[in-house]
Steps between C-alpha positions, in 0.01 A plus 500: 500500500323832478756689710786388273355663192586844374221756560345679206552840663807569707433747780802718425523448125149521367576765243812327373348155456467514121836664435702284737366164389461566129783382281692775328383552144758441233609835354397550139613781273267793452468395136313186606256709704437730205452206264248339734301822534507559126393143428206515742380836371541400136306177544230669709444789257494265202257273683274791600501634145412152375199487734374840386548418133377141525173575316703577187609208286878566508506505881305173515762336286791586728342519846602237752441461873859409583601861590352473850733209577790664318460807723476287815836332440719815480289652779597212728866539404483876555343471846739221603823674397404863562295502822654829608321679216167461681644646820642797313170554317306504826735762645468720193123465490471655843659818368353516151165553337330165455231437244414182689373696801389831347118494527301586189156372599396493864127446475352250260434133436873424500574675830827692521677465165860609446637646179651171383183310582295757312724463196460122519120526524491733200723267297280199572184693413656626177612148411158344563310775317743497208497121465122462528440788257750360251348154517143635474580705190688206352205265554251745349728550200536125460125438514425781254702321233253210491136506398335313786165538682482762774443237770807305395682832473430578866600151609831527319574840652422364849723200432798710391463761775461227764813331372699823515375588847632165616844567353516844666399337827788252468748785472353665810517164677871498416548789745243369748726240663823701511418730797390221737819297464658630822844356436504583130823653379299739284314645801825520697679665208242779477485509881120514525358456853277197520199703615529707181548189289178360647311809384633453148385137510151612602480759223627258237263233630198725448618592150582142401173355624301779336660414166451126545138555602433708188681234300268230628192721468567560130504126435192437714306756297630356173410143592160610627430666165594174331288293739802289595581638845505177702664297226777753449564549872542125552727454199854378559716471192826310516652740248434872512292696751316288757190679628417301814839563668451868423162497672651331807792742506274803467269369775797460736623845406161658563482338845842641585406839358171534690647389833797735456282810483568726796163466680511120476870471584462728801207314653581145390878482477518123540257458213720724289817316602378148433319596181821653370659155506290433191776672305641151435177396326489835323850459357481129414168520319602821326800315360271215390264756347745686278776244450867510585606741223254778590541440871872563461412872484458503878681179590824677594339704776303198624823300515675766711198519731481123547875483560466764771211314661696176500807659659293673768312178574828309528643761735190495719552128566812567705447473876686719746508517877434799722818568695358767727194714557478826690228756566632857488363784719337660194289188451698359208578131506851410382552154352843367401486212252768250418665506160631162381831533321371311197237767440734800507574497128133454410400793718757730347427406141122504506440789736 
């Protein structure tokens, strides 16, 4: 019966709901906390350095995508066993100077940008410019070593630059899915508000799709110069790069990109929302396009995003009853929902 269930919000204990019902965390020595922090920072900095130095041959030999999952595991342990750290951080942030909220840019295409966000934007721009420049110089140097006709020379340069733009886009795509995983331990660890994380997803989406579009454009120009545009676009190799899945993936990405632009999203939000569900086609055909080994560059972030979507979908299937409803003098409607006992642990863990 509905009246026998425990309400989600107790009238006299709303503020103490989480602390009273949550199981006490097992005490761990401070050494374990330090080790977890050191491990996460060490893996993250090594991973970030590997991304920046990936154009060089030594970094390509040692770079793996596993760090994103390696960081997620200790992050989950850290949040589970040291939840009080986040409360203490929030209290200190109210009294201290915060780079997260200190505005650096207040008028521009990015809106209000804090100091940390500005540093992140600069780092991404530096990475993209550095990688593209390195690859362009490398391709020109490679072509200059061979005595080939100028037309073939241009085609080879377009081929190499297009290939490298695609690899840079994959690394940007690695960060694209992390901010929109609402229940991700990585987002909770950094304590980024979801509205800020959505902005980062938008910025990274523009950057990623711009790189993928240039990647496809280079190959379209190359194949047009060869007179093999249609044949190449419809090609699907069982081993190696399959072109047709790449065309399908890019088409889905362009549809999502165009409908996500602010004027379109503002006037036709439903079109934006339903078109964005094409991300499944975008991811699947991208994996078919590049193969499992290359796709593993961004597979870790995609896995965390899909796991978050699955858990949120599973939670949304639970049905609850409305115990009471009241309209307050200020015009606010108060609803008290039931909370089945079997869902208490799920609520505490995932939220």
